[in-house]
N, C-alpha and C positions, 0 to 999 in steps of 0.2 A: 399781497399781492404779486403774484408770477409776472413776467413778461420781459421779452425780448432786447424792445428800446423803451428806455427814460425820457423823458422831457420836462425838465423846472426849470419854472418861470419865477426867478426868486437870487435875493441874496448871500444863498447860501450853496458856495460850491460842490460842498456834499453832496453826493445823488444820493449816499444810504442813509443821510440825516434827512433830507427834505421826506425819503421813502416815508421814517419815522415819523417826520408832523403826520404826513398823510393819513397814516394808517389810525396810530395812536392818540389823535385828534380828531378822530374822526364822529360827529352825530348823525348822519344822515347818509344811507349811501341805497339808493335802485336802479332798475333797467329806465334806460330810456330812449331804448332804438323804436324799431318795428316793433317787433313783440309786443311791446305793451301799449300799442294802440292796435292790435289787432289784427296787423297787415303784412306781416312776416312770411316768408316759402318757408319751411320747413327743412334745414338744409341745406340752404342757399343763404343764410342770414349771417354778418354777424355780431360782435355781443358789445351791446353799446353799454357804460351802465357810467352814473354818475353820482358824486359825491361833497357831502363839507364837512371839511376842519376846524378846529378849533385850534389854531397855532400857538406857539409859547411867549412870553412878556417882547423878548427879547425881539423877537418877529414882528413890533406894534411897537413897543414904548423905542425899541434902539434903531440901529440904523441898518441893519439886516430886516430880510422885506419877504413874505410868503404867497406868492399871488395865486397857482396853482401844480398840483402835478399829474400828469401824463404819464401814464404805460397802458403799451402794446402790444399785440402780440407782433406785430409786422416789425422791421423799418419801416425809419423817416421815408416816402416816399413809394414807399410800397403800398398798394389797393388790403384792405382789411379783406378774407376771402369768410368761409362760413365756417362759425364758430370763433375767429380769432376777437380779444376782448377788446377792446379800446374803450378805456376807463378813464376818466378825467376829477380828482379831487381839486374842488377851488378850496381858498382860505375864504371864511363866514364874513370878514367883509367886502374880499371881492365877487364873492355872489352875492351878497346883497347891491351891492353896485350894478351890476348888471340884472339883477330884478328887478332894480327902479328903471335902469333906462324898458324895461320892456321886451328882452331878452327873452323870442319865443324857446328857445331852446330850456334854458336857465330858469323859466317860470314856468316848464313843466315838469322837473321837482317837487313841485309843489302840491301834486296834485296825484300823486304816483301810493297806490296802496296794497295792499294785501300780497298778494304773494311775488309781485315785482316792487314790493319794501323789503331791499335786503337788511339792513340795518337802522335805526333810529335809535337813541337816546333820550333821557328826553329834553334838551335842548334841541331837538330835533323837531320833535313833535313840536312845543314851542313856535319854532321856526315855521314849521309848515302850517299851523294855528294863526300863526301871522298875517299869510297870503291878502288876504281882505287890503291892507295896507300898505301893501305891494301896487295894487291898482288906481288908475291911471287913465286920464285921454290919452296920457304918451305911451301908452301899450299900444292902443291904437297904430299908431304913427308909423313906431317902430315893425308895428306884423304890416303894413303896407312896404316900411323901407324891402324888409325883408322877404316878402313878397312878387316886390317889382324887380328885388334882385333874383334871384327863384326863375321868372318865366324869361330873361335878357339873356341867363347862362343857357336854358331851357332851348332855347333857342338860336344860342349864339351867339348875340349882341354884346355878351361879358368878355367871352373866350372860347374856347375852342368849346362846341355842342357836346354835356354829358352823353356818352355810352357804354358806362358800364354794365346798364341791361337792356341793352337796343332791342327796340324792335325790328325784326327783317319788316315786317308789312309795313312799318307806319313811320317809321325811324327815328324814334326819340328817345331819351332812356327813359321806362319801364316807371324805372323808382325812382327816381328824382322829379319826373315828372308829378308820379302819385305821393311826397314827398311838400313838394310846393303848395298842391292844392288843400292839402292839407291841414297846409298852416295857416291858410286861408280862412277855412272852417272850422280851424281851432283858436284862431282872433276872434272873429261872429261869436263863438257861446263862451269868448268869454270875457264880450265886451258885455255880453245882453245876461247874461247868469253869474258872471264870476265868476267861475274854475273852468275848470280843460276836463272832461268825462274821458276815464281810461278805462278796456278800450273803444274805439273812437264806435260810435252809437250808429244802430241803421235808419236806415237806410244810405248814410253819408259812408258807411265803412263795407259797405256791398258798390257803391259808386268809389271810391278810392283803389281797390280791387281790380278791379275791371280797368285802370290805367295802369294798372301796375303788368299786370295780364296782357297790356298791348292790345288792347279788345274797342279803343278808343282811337280816333283817328286822331293827329297832334290838334289840325284845326278846334275839333272840339276840344280839347282841353287847353288851347288857348283861352276858346271864346268861356270859358268855366272860368280862368285864371280872370279873366277881364270882370267877368259876374261877379266872382266873391271879394278882388278890387273893392267892385264901385259897392258893396254893400258895407264894404266894411269902413269905407270913407263915409258910406252915409250914415252908418251908425257913431263911429269918432266922434263926430260934430255931432248924434244926436242925445250921444251916449249922456248918461248922469252920472259918471263916473265925476270925481274931483281931475279941476287941471293939473295937480301934483299930487303925488302919493303921500299917505304918509306920515313923511319921513321923520318925524320929530320920535311919535314911537317905534318905526326900525332905532334909530337912535336908542333910544332907551333898554329894548330886547339888545344889540349888540351890547353896552355898555355892563348890563347884566348876566350877560352870558360869558362874555369875559371874564369878570372880576369872579365869577364861580367856578367855570375851570380853573382859573390861575391856583385857585386858595386851596384848589385840590394838589 
């Protein structure tokens, strides 16, 4: 895992040791950036990857802890550029907790396949197959919260307006706006169909690419965000998904996965 900057959320002070846990315990790794959504601009995007690892027993049973390991091609505070790698490897328990909370970014890893699936062991395949057990109405509420925060950031209501891909004609960060709208579209699909299609199906993909190209005025973007928000609110209320995820089944998987890994 080549890197310039490493960040470790863990009580393990040895970065080499933390990196080793992420590497040797890896059960699932995939591409999660614009490319997997079919929304990349070749030659301009960085490379975002996410994975899950099984930690050694002393990091689960003992006083040590392992939440995640991050490797970036650029130093902290410096935006990633074309071809730069941003890699996050979660410990299995942390990943499952985030997925149960409905994190849009984390949930994506359940639905990555084919050439975008970079590594998968038997435990990783079992984790992906467990996706329905993580779904509940909480997903809709989480997507709504994320979508609202994205909308406020786009308009500069939370902090400085995003400018990494600023449209000179319309005055907004086109990539940020595209991903905000994508989150809403994928949340709607997840509540309706119980999955996220990758890449984003047409005609939504063309619609999102037009936003990234700066071909849509900001007022229209805000109107589209408000529309998907309203649809998400309605679907969350009407969805047949349970109020809570099947945490008992997820717990059984966790116990079995750790026991198998540690016995080897």
